[in-house]
PQR file of N, CA, C, O and H, with PARSE charges and radii, in Angstrom:
ATOM      1  N   UNK A   1      20.820  -8.232  -2.049 -0.4000 1.5000
ATOM      2  CA  UNK A   1      19.680  -7.699  -2.762 -0.0000 2.0000
ATOM      3  C   UNK A   1      18.977  -6.646  -1.912  0.5500 1.7000
ATOM      4  O   UNK A   1      18.750  -5.531  -2.382 -0.5500 1.4000
ATOM      5  N   UNK A   2      18.631  -6.975  -0.683 -0.4000 1.5000
ATOM      6  CA  UNK A   2      17.917  -6.035   0.165 -0.0000 2.0000
ATOM      7  C   UNK A   2      18.819  -4.951   0.720  0.5500 1.7000
ATOM      8  O   UNK A   2      18.322  -3.937   1.210 -0.5500 1.4000
ATOM      9  H   UNK A   2      18.815  -7.881  -0.301  0.4000 1.0000
ATOM     10  N   UNK A   3      20.124  -5.131   0.659 -0.4000 1.5000
ATOM     11  CA  UNK A   3      21.024  -4.129   1.207 -0.0000 2.0000
ATOM     12  C   UNK A   3      21.065  -2.871   0.348  0.5500 1.7000
ATOM     13  O   UNK A   3      21.534  -1.831   0.809 -0.5500 1.4000
ATOM     14  H   UNK A   3      20.527  -5.955   0.261  0.4000 1.0000
ATOM     15  N   UNK A   4      20.588  -2.943  -0.880 -0.4000 1.5000
ATOM     16  CA  UNK A   4      20.611  -1.792  -1.782 -0.0000 2.0000
ATOM     17  C   UNK A   4      19.351  -0.946  -1.703  0.5500 1.7000
ATOM     18  O   UNK A   4      19.258   0.065  -2.399 -0.5500 1.4000
ATOM     19  H   UNK A   4      20.206  -3.788  -1.255  0.4000 1.0000
ATOM     20  N   UNK A   5      18.376  -1.322  -0.877 -0.4000 1.5000
ATOM     21  CA  UNK A   5      17.118  -0.581  -0.829 -0.0000 2.0000
ATOM     22  C   UNK A   5      17.307   0.765  -0.151  0.5500 1.7000
ATOM     23  O   UNK A   5      16.918   1.784  -0.721 -0.5500 1.4000
ATOM     24  H   UNK A   5      18.452  -2.143  -0.311  0.4000 1.0000
ATOM     25  N   UNK A   6      17.870   0.812   1.006 -0.4000 1.5000
ATOM     26  CA  UNK A   6      18.067   2.051   1.731 -0.0000 2.0000
ATOM     27  C   UNK A   6      16.820   2.464   2.493  0.5500 1.7000
ATOM     28  O   UNK A   6      15.764   1.845   2.364 -0.5500 1.4000
ATOM     29  H   UNK A   6      18.186  -0.016   1.469  0.4000 1.0000
ATOM     30  N   UNK A   7      16.952   3.506   3.281 -0.4000 1.5000
ATOM     31  CA  UNK A   7      15.858   3.978   4.127 -0.0000 2.0000
ATOM     32  C   UNK A   7      14.703   4.551   3.302  0.5500 1.7000
ATOM     33  O   UNK A   7      13.553   4.209   3.578 -0.5500 1.4000
ATOM     34  H   UNK A   7      17.809   4.009   3.386  0.4000 1.0000
ATOM     35  N   UNK A   8      14.953   5.410   2.300 -0.4000 1.5000
ATOM     36  CA  UNK A   8      13.820   5.943   1.528 -0.0000 2.0000
ATOM     37  C   UNK A   8      13.022   4.852   0.805  0.5500 1.7000
ATOM     38  O   UNK A   8      11.795   4.920   0.734 -0.5500 1.4000
ATOM     39  H   UNK A   8      15.888   5.688   2.077  0.4000 1.0000
ATOM     40  N   UNK A   9      13.711   3.870   0.281 -0.4000 1.5000
ATOM     41  CA  UNK A   9      13.020   2.762  -0.384 -0.0000 2.0000
ATOM     42  C   UNK A   9      12.200   1.945   0.586  0.5500 1.7000
ATOM     43  O   UNK A   9      11.098   1.505   0.257 -0.5500 1.4000
ATOM     44  H   UNK A   9      14.708   3.815   0.339  0.4000 1.0000
ATOM     45  N   UNK A  10      12.729   1.737   1.782 -0.4000 1.5000
ATOM     46  CA  UNK A  10      12.003   0.996   2.806 -0.0000 2.0000
ATOM     47  C   UNK A  10      10.748   1.742   3.241  0.5500 1.7000
ATOM     48  O   UNK A  10       9.691   1.139   3.427 -0.5500 1.4000
ATOM     49  H   UNK A  10      13.624   2.094   2.049  0.4000 1.0000
ATOM     50  N   UNK A  11      10.870   3.053   3.403 -0.4000 1.5000
ATOM     51  CA  UNK A  11       9.700   3.864   3.765 -0.0000 2.0000
ATOM     52  C   UNK A  11       8.643   3.798   2.665  0.5500 1.7000
ATOM     53  O   UNK A  11       7.451   3.701   2.958 -0.5500 1.4000
ATOM     54  H   UNK A  11      11.729   3.543   3.253  0.4000 1.0000
ATOM     55  N   UNK A  12       9.063   3.849   1.421 -0.4000 1.5000
ATOM     56  CA  UNK A  12       8.129   3.756   0.296 -0.0000 2.0000
ATOM     57  C   UNK A  12       7.415   2.407   0.280  0.5500 1.7000
ATOM     58  O   UNK A  12       6.215   2.346   0.014 -0.5500 1.4000
ATOM     59  H   UNK A  12      10.031   3.928   1.184  0.4000 1.0000
ATOM     60  N   UNK A  13       8.130   1.341   0.558 -0.4000 1.5000
ATOM     61  CA  UNK A  13       7.534   0.005   0.597 -0.0000 2.0000
ATOM     62  C   UNK A  13       6.499  -0.086   1.712  0.5500 1.7000
ATOM     63  O   UNK A  13       5.426  -0.655   1.512 -0.5500 1.4000
ATOM     64  H   UNK A  13       9.105   1.390   0.774  0.4000 1.0000
ATOM     65  N   UNK A  14       6.807   0.463   2.876 -0.4000 1.5000
ATOM     66  CA  UNK A  14       5.866   0.440   3.997 -0.0000 2.0000
ATOM     67  C   UNK A  14       4.611   1.247   3.672  0.5500 1.7000
ATOM     68  O   UNK A  14       3.500   0.814   3.978 -0.5500 1.4000
ATOM     69  H   UNK A  14       7.679   0.925   3.039  0.4000 1.0000
ATOM     70  N   UNK A  15       4.779   2.411   3.058 -0.4000 1.5000
ATOM     71  CA  UNK A  15       3.624   3.235   2.685 -0.0000 2.0000
ATOM     72  C   UNK A  15       2.762   2.517   1.663  0.5500 1.7000
ATOM     73  O   UNK A  15       1.537   2.524   1.779 -0.5500 1.4000
ATOM     74  H   UNK A  15       5.682   2.763   2.810  0.4000 1.0000
ATOM     75  N   UNK A  16       3.376   1.899   0.667 -0.4000 1.5000
ATOM     76  CA  UNK A  16       2.608   1.145  -0.336 -0.0000 2.0000
ATOM     77  C   UNK A  16       1.877  -0.037   0.292  0.5500 1.7000
ATOM     78  O   UNK A  16       0.739  -0.333  -0.074 -0.5500 1.4000
ATOM     79  H   UNK A  16       4.371   1.894   0.573  0.4000 1.0000
ATOM     80  N   UNK A  17       2.527  -0.710   1.231 -0.4000 1.5000
ATOM     81  CA  UNK A  17       1.873  -1.834   1.907 -0.0000 2.0000
ATOM     82  C   UNK A  17       0.671  -1.348   2.709  0.5500 1.7000
ATOM     83  O   UNK A  17      -0.365  -2.012   2.730 -0.5500 1.4000
ATOM     84  H   UNK A  17       3.451  -0.470   1.528  0.4000 1.0000
ATOM     85  N   UNK A  18       0.797  -0.199   3.370 -0.4000 1.5000
ATOM     86  CA  UNK A  18      -0.336   0.360   4.108 -0.0000 2.0000
ATOM     87  C   UNK A  18      -1.490   0.715   3.183  0.5500 1.7000
ATOM     88  O   UNK A  18      -2.652   0.504   3.526 -0.5500 1.4000
ATOM     89  H   UNK A  18       1.639   0.340   3.353  0.4000 1.0000
ATOM     90  N   UNK A  19      -1.172   1.253   2.010 -0.4000 1.5000
ATOM     91  CA  UNK A  19      -2.222   1.617   1.060 -0.0000 2.0000
ATOM     92  C   UNK A  19      -2.915   0.376   0.512  0.5500 1.7000
ATOM     93  O   UNK A  19      -4.141   0.334   0.420 -0.5500 1.4000
ATOM     94  H   UNK A  19      -0.228   1.425   1.731  0.4000 1.0000
ATOM     95  N   UNK A  20      -2.126  -0.640   0.147 -0.4000 1.5000
ATOM     96  CA  UNK A  20      -2.691  -1.846  -0.473 -0.0000 2.0000
ATOM     97  C   UNK A  20      -3.451  -2.693   0.534  0.5500 1.7000
ATOM     98  O   UNK A  20      -4.579  -3.103   0.260 -0.5500 1.4000
ATOM     99  H   UNK A  20      -1.129  -0.606   0.222  0.4000 1.0000
ATOM    100  N   UNK A  21      -2.865  -2.963   1.685 -0.4000 1.5000
ATOM    101  CA  UNK A  21      -3.467  -3.890   2.639 -0.0000 2.0000
ATOM    102  C   UNK A  21      -4.281  -3.205   3.728  0.5500 1.7000
ATOM    103  O   UNK A  21      -5.166  -3.824   4.318 -0.5500 1.4000
ATOM    104  H   UNK A  21      -1.949  -2.631   1.907  0.4000 1.0000
ATOM    105  N   UNK A  22      -4.001  -1.971   3.995 -0.4000 1.5000
ATOM    106  CA  UNK A  22      -4.698  -1.276   5.068 -0.0000 2.0000
ATOM    107  C   UNK A  22      -4.056  -1.583   6.405  0.5500 1.7000
ATOM    108  O   UNK A  22      -3.397  -2.612   6.561 -0.5500 1.4000
ATOM    109  H   UNK A  22      -3.282  -1.468   3.516  0.4000 1.0000
ATOM    110  N   UNK A  23      -4.245  -0.695   7.371 -0.4000 1.5000
ATOM    111  CA  UNK A  23      -3.576  -0.875   8.659 -0.0000 2.0000
ATOM    112  C   UNK A  23      -4.074  -2.079   9.457  0.5500 1.7000
ATOM    113  O   UNK A  23      -3.335  -2.605  10.289 -0.5500 1.4000
ATOM    114  H   UNK A  23      -4.780   0.140   7.244  0.4000 1.0000
ATOM    115  N   UNK A  24      -5.301  -2.523   9.225 -0.4000 1.5000
ATOM    116  CA  UNK A  24      -5.811  -3.657  10.001 -0.0000 2.0000
ATOM    117  C   UNK A  24      -5.286  -4.999   9.483  0.5500 1.7000
ATOM    118  O   UNK A  24      -5.131  -5.939  10.263 -0.5500 1.4000
ATOM    119  H   UNK A  24      -5.901  -2.096   8.549  0.4000 1.0000
ATOM    120  N   UNK A  25      -5.013  -5.099   8.196 -0.4000 1.5000
ATOM    121  CA  UNK A  25      -4.529  -6.352   7.606 -0.0000 2.0000
ATOM    122  C   UNK A  25      -3.021  -6.496   7.673  0.5500 1.7000
ATOM    123  O   UNK A  25      -2.502  -7.607   7.566 -0.5500 1.4000
ATOM    124  H   UNK A  25      -5.138  -4.335   7.563  0.4000 1.0000
ATOM    125  N   UNK A  26      -2.310  -5.392   7.848 -0.4000 1.5000
ATOM    126  CA  UNK A  26      -0.854  -5.419   7.787 -0.0000 2.0000
ATOM    127  C   UNK A  26      -0.212  -6.357   8.810  0.5500 1.7000
ATOM    128  O   UNK A  26       0.733  -7.058   8.447 -0.5500 1.4000
ATOM    129  H   UNK A  26      -2.731  -4.490   7.934  0.4000 1.0000
ATOM    130  N   UNK A  27      -0.667  -6.414  10.072 -0.4000 1.5000
ATOM    131  CA  UNK A  27      -0.060  -7.374  11.011 -0.0000 2.0000
ATOM    132  C   UNK A  27      -0.253  -8.828  10.579  0.5500 1.7000
ATOM    133  O   UNK A  27       0.639  -9.654  10.772 -0.5500 1.4000
ATOM    134  H   UNK A  27      -1.434  -5.844  10.367  0.4000 1.0000
ATOM    135  N   UNK A  28      -1.409  -9.143   9.995 -0.4000 1.5000
ATOM    136  CA  UNK A  28      -1.642 -10.515   9.517 -0.0000 2.0000
ATOM    137  C   UNK A  28      -0.693 -10.851   8.373  0.5500 1.7000
ATOM    138  O   UNK A  28      -0.148 -11.953   8.319 -0.5500 1.4000
ATOM    139  H   UNK A  28      -2.133  -8.471   9.839  0.4000 1.0000
ATOM    140  N   UNK A  29      -0.496  -9.911   7.464 -0.4000 1.5000
ATOM    141  CA  UNK A  29       0.401 -10.135   6.330 -0.0000 2.0000
ATOM    142  C   UNK A  29       1.835 -10.319   6.829  0.5500 1.7000
ATOM    143  O   UNK A  29       2.552 -11.199   6.353 -0.5500 1.4000
ATOM    144  H   UNK A  29      -0.939  -9.015   7.508  0.4000 1.0000
ATOM    145  N   UNK A  30       2.247  -9.497   7.778 -0.4000 1.5000
ATOM    146  CA  UNK A  30       3.592  -9.625   8.338 -0.0000 2.0000
ATOM    147  C   UNK A  30       3.795 -10.946   9.050  0.5500 1.7000
ATOM    148  O   UNK A  30       4.853 -11.564   8.933 -0.5500 1.4000
ATOM    149  H   UNK A  30       1.665  -8.782   8.164  0.4000 1.0000
ATOM    150  N   UNK A  31       2.787 -11.380   9.786 -0.4000 1.5000
ATOM    151  CA  UNK A  31       2.868 -12.656  10.500 -0.0000 2.0000
ATOM    152  C   UNK A  31       2.964 -13.812   9.506  0.5500 1.7000
ATOM    153  O   UNK A  31       3.754 -14.736   9.699 -0.5500 1.4000
ATOM    154  H   UNK A  31       1.927 -10.878   9.881  0.4000 1.0000
ATOM    155  N   UNK A  32       2.164 -13.763   8.450 -0.4000 1.5000
ATOM    156  CA  UNK A  32       2.201 -14.820   7.438 -0.0000 2.0000
ATOM    157  C   UNK A  32       3.554 -14.842   6.728  0.5500 1.7000
ATOM    158  O   UNK A  32       4.096 -15.912   6.449 -0.5500 1.4000
ATOM    159  H   UNK A  32       1.522 -13.013   8.293  0.4000 1.0000
ATOM    160  N   UNK A  33       4.095 -13.663   6.439 -0.4000 1.5000
ATOM    161  CA  UNK A  33       5.405 -13.592   5.789 -0.0000 2.0000
ATOM    162  C   UNK A  33       6.491 -14.154   6.698  0.5500 1.7000
ATOM    163  O   UNK A  33       7.373 -14.879   6.239 -0.5500 1.4000
ATOM    164  H   UNK A  33       3.655 -12.794   6.665  0.4000 1.0000
ATOM    165  N   UNK A  34       6.430 -13.824   7.977 -0.4000 1.5000
ATOM    166  CA  UNK A  34       7.405 -14.339   8.933 -0.0000 2.0000
ATOM    167  C   UNK A  34       7.345 -15.850   9.059  0.5500 1.7000
ATOM    168  O   UNK A  34       8.378 -16.518   9.105 -0.5500 1.4000
ATOM    169  H   UNK A  34       5.714 -13.234   8.350  0.4000 1.0000
ATOM    170  N   UNK A  35       6.132 -16.389   9.114 -0.4000 1.5000
ATOM    171  CA  UNK A  35       5.961 -17.844   9.198 -0.0000 2.0000
ATOM    172  C   UNK A  35       6.510 -18.527   7.954  0.5500 1.7000
ATOM    173  O   UNK A  35       7.194 -19.545   8.050 -0.5500 1.4000
ATOM    174  H   UNK A  35       5.293 -15.847   9.076  0.4000 1.0000
ATOM    175  N   UNK A  36       6.210 -17.967   6.791 -0.4000 1.5000
ATOM    176  CA  UNK A  36       6.700 -18.533   5.536 -0.0000 2.0000
ATOM    177  C   UNK A  36       8.218 -18.498   5.481  0.5500 1.7000
ATOM    178  O   UNK A  36       8.850 -19.472   5.070 -0.5500 1.4000
ATOM    179  H   UNK A  36       5.653 -17.140   6.713  0.4000 1.0000
ATOM    180  N   UNK A  37       8.803 -17.387   5.890 -0.4000 1.5000
ATOM    181  CA  UNK A  37      10.254 -17.266   5.885 -0.0000 2.0000
ATOM    182  C   UNK A  37      10.898 -18.254   6.850  0.5500 1.7000
ATOM    183  O   UNK A  37      11.923 -18.856   6.532 -0.5500 1.4000
ATOM    184  H   UNK A  37       8.290 -16.596   6.224  0.4000 1.0000
ATOM    185  N   UNK A  38      10.303 -18.422   8.028 -0.4000 1.5000
ATOM    186  CA  UNK A  38      10.824 -19.371   9.020 -0.0000 2.0000
ATOM    187  C   UNK A  38      10.780 -20.799   8.473  0.5500 1.7000
ATOM    188  O   UNK A  38      11.742 -21.551   8.628 -0.5500 1.4000
ATOM    189  H   UNK A  38       9.470 -17.932   8.287  0.4000 1.0000
ATOM    190  N   UNK A  39       9.672 -21.174   7.835 -0.4000 1.5000
ATOM    191  CA  UNK A  39       9.564 -22.521   7.265 -0.0000 2.0000
ATOM    192  C   UNK A  39      10.563 -22.726   6.136  0.5500 1.7000
ATOM    193  O   UNK A  39      11.147 -23.803   6.012 -0.5500 1.4000
ATOM    194  H   UNK A  39       8.891 -20.563   7.709  0.4000 1.0000
ATOM    195  N   UNK A  40      10.765 -21.705   5.314 -0.4000 1.5000
ATOM    196  CA  UNK A  40      11.722 -21.806   4.218 -0.0000 2.0000
ATOM    197  C   UNK A  40      13.134 -22.009   4.756  0.5500 1.7000
ATOM    198  O   UNK A  40      13.874 -22.856   4.255 -0.5500 1.4000
ATOM    199  H   UNK A  40      10.291 -20.830   5.415  0.4000 1.0000
ATOM    200  N   UNK A  41      13.514 -21.232   5.778 -0.4000 1.5000
ATOM    201  CA  UNK A  41      14.840 -21.377   6.358 -0.0000 2.0000
ATOM    202  C   UNK A  41      15.024 -22.754   6.980  0.5500 1.7000
ATOM    203  O   UNK A  41      16.096 -23.349   6.868 -0.5500 1.4000
ATOM    204  H   UNK A  41      12.914 -20.544   6.185  0.4000 1.0000
ATOM    205  N   UNK A  42      13.988 -23.262   7.635 -0.4000 1.5000
ATOM    206  CA  UNK A  42      14.059 -24.587   8.244 -0.0000 2.0000
ATOM    207  C   UNK A  42      14.232 -25.661   7.175  0.5500 1.7000
ATOM    208  O   UNK A  42      15.032 -26.582   7.339 -0.5500 1.4000
ATOM    209  H   UNK A  42      13.117 -22.779   7.726  0.4000 1.0000
ATOM    210  N   UNK A  43      13.487 -25.545   6.088 -0.4000 1.5000
ATOM    211  CA  UNK A  43      13.594 -26.524   5.003 -0.0000 2.0000
ATOM    212  C   UNK A  43      14.970 -26.470   4.355  0.5500 1.7000
ATOM    213  O   UNK A  43      15.556 -27.506   4.042 -0.5500 1.4000
ATOM    214  H   UNK A  43      12.837 -24.797   5.955  0.4000 1.0000
ATOM    215  N   UNK A  44      15.481 -25.265   4.154 -0.4000 1.5000
ATOM    216  CA  UNK A  44      16.804 -25.124   3.545 -0.0000 2.0000
ATOM    217  C   UNK A  44      17.875 -25.722   4.450  0.5500 1.7000
ATOM    218  O   UNK A  44      18.815 -26.356   3.973 -0.5500 1.4000
ATOM    219  H   UNK A  44      15.005 -24.424   4.408  0.4000 1.0000
ATOM    220  N   UNK A  45      17.730 -25.518   5.753 -0.4000 1.5000
ATOM    221  CA  UNK A  45      18.699 -26.078   6.700 -0.0000 2.0000
ATOM    222  C   UNK A  45      18.642 -27.606   6.679  0.5500 1.7000
ATOM    223  O   UNK A  45      19.680 -28.267   6.727 -0.5500 1.4000
ATOM    224  H   UNK A  45      16.966 -25.003   6.141  0.4000 1.0000
ATOM    225  N   UNK A  46      17.434 -28.167   6.608 -0.4000 1.5000
ATOM    226  CA  UNK A  46      17.290 -29.622   6.535 -0.0000 2.0000
ATOM    227  C   UNK A  46      17.934 -30.175   5.270  0.5500 1.7000
ATOM    228  O   UNK A  46      18.604 -31.206   5.311 -0.5500 1.4000
ATOM    229  H   UNK A  46      16.591 -27.630   6.569  0.4000 1.0000
ATOM    230  N   UNK A  47      17.729 -29.484   4.135 -0.4000 1.5000
ATOM    231  CA  UNK A  47      18.327 -29.941   2.886 -0.0000 2.0000
ATOM    232  C   UNK A  47      19.854 -29.902   2.955  0.5500 1.7000
ATOM    233  O   UNK A  47      20.529 -30.807   2.464 -0.5500 1.4000
ATOM    234  H   UNK A  47      17.184 -28.647   4.102  0.4000 1.0000
ATOM    235  N   UNK A  48      20.384 -28.857   3.562 -0.4000 1.5000
ATOM    236  CA  UNK A  48      21.837 -28.748   3.674 -0.0000 2.0000
ATOM    237  C   UNK A  48      22.396 -29.848   4.572  0.5500 1.7000
ATOM    238  O   UNK A  48      23.445 -30.418   4.271 -0.5500 1.4000
ATOM    239  H   UNK A  48      19.835 -28.122   3.961  0.4000 1.0000
ATOM    240  N   UNK A  49      21.711 -30.151   5.667 -0.4000 1.5000
ATOM    241  CA  UNK A  49      22.208 -31.198   6.561 -0.0000 2.0000
ATOM    242  C   UNK A  49      22.089 -32.574   5.899  0.5500 1.7000
ATOM    243  O   UNK A  49      22.948 -33.433   6.097 -0.5500 1.4000
ATOM    244  H   UNK A  49      20.859 -29.689   5.912  0.4000 1.0000
ATOM    245  N   UNK A  50      21.019 -32.786   5.110 -0.4000 1.5000
ATOM    246  CA  UNK A  50      20.891 -34.049   4.387 -0.0000 2.0000
ATOM    247  C   UNK A  50      22.021 -34.205   3.374  0.5500 1.7000
ATOM    248  O   UNK A  50      22.566 -35.296   3.206 -0.5500 1.4000
ATOM    249  H   UNK A  50      20.321 -32.088   4.949  0.4000 1.0000
ATOM    250  N   UNK A  51      22.367 -33.116   2.705 -0.4000 1.5000
ATOM    251  CA  UNK A  51      23.444 -33.157   1.719 -0.0000 2.0000
ATOM    252  C   UNK A  51      24.776 -33.474   2.388  0.5500 1.7000
ATOM    253  O   UNK A  51      25.570 -34.244   1.848 -0.5500 1.4000
ATOM    254  H   UNK A  51      21.925 -32.229   2.841  0.4000 1.0000
ATOM    255  N   UNK A  52      25.029 -32.894   3.551 -0.4000 1.5000
ATOM    256  CA  UNK A  52      26.280 -33.173   4.272 -0.0000 2.0000
ATOM    257  C   UNK A  52      26.334 -34.624   4.722  0.5500 1.7000
ATOM    258  O   UNK A  52      27.394 -35.247   4.670 -0.5500 1.4000
ATOM    259  H   UNK A  52      24.385 -32.268   3.990  0.4000 1.0000
ATOM    260  N   UNK A  53      25.193 -35.177   5.169 -0.4000 1.5000
ATOM    261  CA  UNK A  53      25.151 -36.574   5.590 -0.0000 2.0000
ATOM    262  C   UNK A  53      25.436 -37.510   4.413  0.5500 1.7000
ATOM    263  O   UNK A  53      26.142 -38.506   4.569 -0.5500 1.4000
ATOM    264  H   UNK A  53      24.332 -34.671   5.212  0.4000 1.0000
ATOM    265  N   UNK A  54      24.887 -37.189   3.232 -0.4000 1.5000
ATOM    266  CA  UNK A  54      25.123 -38.019   2.055 -0.0000 2.0000
ATOM    267  C   UNK A  54      26.596 -38.005   1.677  0.5500 1.7000
ATOM    268  O   UNK A  54      27.155 -39.040   1.313 -0.5500 1.4000
ATOM    269  H   UNK A  54      24.314 -36.379   3.106  0.4000 1.0000
ATOM    270  N   UNK A  55      27.229 -36.834   1.761 -0.4000 1.5000
ATOM    271  CA  UNK A  55      28.655 -36.749   1.418 -0.0000 2.0000
ATOM    272  C   UNK A  55      29.492 -37.551   2.394  0.5500 1.7000
ATOM    273  O   UNK A  55      30.472 -38.177   1.991 -0.5500 1.4000
ATOM    274  H   UNK A  55      26.775 -35.994   2.056  0.4000 1.0000
ATOM    275  N   UNK A  56      29.127 -37.549   3.684 -0.4000 1.5000
ATOM    276  CA  UNK A  56      29.857 -38.342   4.678 -0.0000 2.0000
ATOM    277  C   UNK A  56      29.728 -39.822   4.394  0.5500 1.7000
ATOM    278  O   UNK A  56      30.699 -40.572   4.503 -0.5500 1.4000
ATOM    279  H   UNK A  56      28.330 -37.041   4.012  0.4000 1.0000
ATOM    280  N   UNK A  57      28.514 -40.249   4.026 -0.4000 1.5000
ATOM    281  CA  UNK A  57      28.296 -41.670   3.734 -0.0000 2.0000
ATOM    282  C   UNK A  57      29.050 -42.101   2.486  0.5500 1.7000
ATOM    283  O   UNK A  57      29.560 -43.220   2.428 -0.5500 1.4000
ATOM    284  H   UNK A  57      27.725 -39.640   3.937  0.4000 1.0000
ATOM    285  N   UNK A  58      29.127 -41.239   1.500 -0.4000 1.5000
ATOM    286  CA  UNK A  58      29.817 -41.583   0.259 -0.0000 2.0000
ATOM    287  C   UNK A  58      31.325 -41.657   0.462  0.5500 1.7000
ATOM    288  O   UNK A  58      32.001 -42.426  -0.222 -0.5500 1.4000
ATOM    289  H   UNK A  58      28.713 -40.330   1.547  0.4000 1.0000
ATOM    290  N   UNK A  59      31.854 -40.880   1.379 -0.4000 1.5000
ATOM    291  CA  UNK A  59      33.298 -40.873   1.595 -0.0000 2.0000
ATOM    292  C   UNK A  59      33.775 -42.071   2.416  0.5500 1.7000
ATOM    293  O   UNK A  59      34.977 -42.328   2.484 -0.5500 1.4000
ATOM    294  H   UNK A  59      31.305 -40.255   1.935  0.4000 1.0000
ATOM    295  N   UNK A  60      32.856 -42.805   3.036 -0.4000 1.5000
ATOM    296  CA  UNK A  60      33.253 -43.972   3.846 -0.0000 2.0000
ATOM    297  C   UNK A  60      33.673 -45.124   3.025  0.5500 1.7000
ATOM    298  O   UNK A  60      34.031 -46.170   3.566 -0.5500 1.4000
ATOM    299  H   UNK A  60      31.880 -42.596   2.980  0.4000 1.0000
TER
END
């Protein structure tokens, strides 16, 4: 999905973010997005490992 954006699209997104949030709020928004993404990846990894454990138990 994100591989189709390209450099011009990325620049446009950054400019729009600067206009909407302003330069002082942008680091806070980026930090919050990073934290949310990290938690989502951690939760997804936990779900995948739980699923693998259940399959191992069922095959015994």
